[in-house]
N, C-alpha and C positions, 0 to 999 in steps of 0.2 A: 879369505884373501881378496875376493872381489870388493868387499866392503872397504878394505884398507886401500886398494887401488882407487876406488871412487873418492875416498876421503882425500887422498894425495892429489888427485886431479882437481878436486874442489879447492884445495889450498893453493895449487898452482894458478888456477883461474882467478882467485881473489888477488893473488900477488900481481898477476899480469894486468888486471883491471885497475890496480892501485898505482901502477907505474905512471909517471908523467913523461911524455915525450917533449923534448925541448922545442922551442920555436925554431923554424928554419926558413931560410931564403935560398931559393935555387933558380938557376937559369934553365929554362926549358925551350925546346923547339916544337912548334905546332904547325901542322900543315894548314895553310890558308887557302885562299881562292885559287891562286896559281903559283904559290911559292911558300917556302917555310918562313914562319914568323918567329922572331926572337922575343921571348917573354920572360918575365920574372914573377915567380910564384912565392908569396909569403904566407906562411901558415903559423898561427900562434901556438903557444904551449898548449898541450892537450893530452887527454888520456887516449890510449890506443883505439878504443872503440868509439870515441867521440866523432860526431858529425857537426859541422859548423856552417854558418852562412859565409858566402864568398862574394866579393865585389869585383866586377870586371871594370877596369879603369882605362879610358880611351882618350888619347891625345888628339890634337887638332891638326889641320893642314900644315905641313912642313915641320910639325913637332915630333916628339919621340917620347918613349916611355920613361926616360930619365929626367924629364922636366921636374923642376923643384917641387911644385905642389902635388904632382902625382906621387912622388916619393914620400912626401909629408903625409898625404892621405893614407898611403899603404902602411906607413910606420904607426900612425895613430890608430888605424883599424886593428893592427896586430895587438897593440896594447889593450884594446877593448874586446879582444876575442873573436875578431872577424878576419877571415883570410882574404887575400886579394891576389889578383893577377893583372899585371899591366904589360902591354905588348906594343911593339912597333907595327903599324900597318904596313902592307906591302909597299916597297919603294921608299920607306922611311927608316931612319935609325939604322939598326943592325939587321933588319929583316931583309930577305931577298926581294928581288923584283925591281922594276923600273918605276921611278916616280912618274914618268910620262905615261905609263900604262895604267896608273891608278885612277879609279873612279869611285864615286860614293857607293854605287851598288856593290862593287867588289870589296869595298871596306865593310859593308854590311855582311857580306859572305865571310870575310875574315873573322869578324866578331862572332858570327853564328858558329863558326867552326871552333873558336876558342870556347864558347859556351858548351858545345857538345864534348869537347876534350875534357872540360871540368867535370861534366856529368859522368864520364867514364872512370873518374878517380874514386868514386863511391865514398868520399869522406866529406862531401859538401851537401848542405841542405838548401836553404833559401839562396837565390841568386839576386844580386843587386847590380845595377848598371850606373856608371858615372861616365859622362862624356864632356869634353871641353871643345867649344867651337865646332869644327866640322865633326869631331868625334862625338859631340853632343847630338848632331843630326843623325849620325849612325846609331847612337844609343836609342834615340827616340824611335827610329824606324824599326830597329830590332825588337825593342820592347813591344811595339805595336804588333809586329809579326808573331812573336812568341806568346804574347798575352800575359795578363797579371798572375796567372797560375804558375808560370815559369819565371817571370821577372817580377819579383815581389815589390821592389822599390826602385825608383828612377830619379837620378839627379842630373839635371841639364844645366851646364854652366856656359855662359857667353855663347848661347846657341846660335850658330851661323845659319839660321833658317832663311836668311836673305840670299844665300848663294844661288839657289835656283832662279830667283827673280833677276839677279844680276846677270846670270848667264843668258837668260831670255832677252835681256836688254842690250847685251854686248859690252858690258863694262863690269869687270870683276876686280874689285879692290884697286881701282885705278888703271888697270890694263884694259885697253879697248880692242874690240874685234867685231867682225861681222857675225851676228848671232845666227844668221841663216846659212852661213858658210864659214864655220870656224876653221882656223888654220890647223894643219896637221899637228903642230906644237907651237908653243910660244914661251919665251923666257919669262918665268914667273917670279922666282925668288932666288937671288944669288945665281947659282949655276943650275938651278932646277927648271926643267921645262914641263909645262902642263900640256897634256895631250888634248887634241880636238875631241876625242871621245869623252873625256871628262866633262866638257861643256855640253855636248849633246845629251849625255845621260842625266846631267844635273837639270837640264831644261824640262825634263819629264816629271820631276819631283815636285810635289806639293806637300811640304812638311805639315802645314797647319791643318789641312784637310785629313791627311793620313792618320795623324796621331789622335784624332777625336775618338777612336774606338778603344784606346788604352784607358782602363778604368782604375789602375793601381795607384798607390801613393806617389806623388811627384813633388820634387823641390826644384824650383827655378832660381838660378843665381846669375846676377849680371852686374857689371860695373857701370856706374852712372856716367863715367867719362870714356866709355868705349866708343871710339869713333868709327872703326871699321865695321863693327857689328853693333848697332845702336840698341839701347835697352828696349826700344819698341818691338824688337824681335821676340823678346821674352814676354812682353806685354800681350802680343798677339797670340803667343803660345798659351798664355793664361786663359784666353778666351776659348781656345780649342780644348784645354784641359782645365775645366772649372774646379776640379778637386785639388789642383796644384797649390802649393805654398810658393810665395815668391819673395825674394829678398834682393833689392837693388842697393848696392853699396855706393854711396856718394863718393866721387873722386877716384874710384877704382878704374883702371884701364882694362883692356881686353884680357890680359893675363894676370890681373890682380897683383902687379909687381910690388907695390907697397902695401898691399892689403891681403897678403897670402892667408892670414888667419881667417879673414872673412869668407874665404873659399873653402879652406880645409875644415874649420870647426863646424860650420853648419852641415857640411856633407857627412862628416863622421857622426855627429849627433843624430842626424836624420836616419842613417843606416843602423844605428845602435839603439835608438829609443823604442820603447814599446808602442806599437800602433794600436789605436782603439779598435775594438772588435766591431765588425760590420753588423748592423741590426737587420 
């Protein structure tokens, strides 16, 4: 009898492992630095026991997770067997929190808490980070903090690594202020007010020096016609990250409006291609 039961269990296990779970996209809520974050998790078709790589996709200042190229990256990764999660930072999109209270360090905490939430799901293996603009600064700082054993690949697009310098000089994307005595808040974009603490915290950051310790694979993407965050920002990052590959797209603006494929395709190819073994 025991033999029959064992044989039946073996058949059931074979049947379960041969099942295919369909791809799914779901909205999830994740506790961030000081509020709940709104996120979209996309998981490709898989077997029940499968683990897969996952990419954390991060938008820029005043952006959100529903930006066109973030959705395009997520959809393309799904077709290539890579999961993804994109989320709104605190004070952005559908996440809780006030834009005025947002700083780069608490966005790093947001991203770190998303990373830990993913690790608790037990179905993901390698973690990749993608960031655009300020989200790229966050991605770079988090990757450096966690290290290449936890963040296997890093894509930095239109990296706004000039934000700290602008905050130290008192001129941020055309908005002027006293860098030694920032206002409590200032109207920054449409009806959004940037807080004085954002400026003070940004002044302490040196992206170029901090990222030097990250030794994992890196891809730098930048638009050649980006006026707010010039390509020189990525060129300086390339000096700090000598292992990085860099692609400057002539004519592309900060958000690659007419050059979306030049942002999406290299990112997805970089995350899905086989990397050479370290000697």
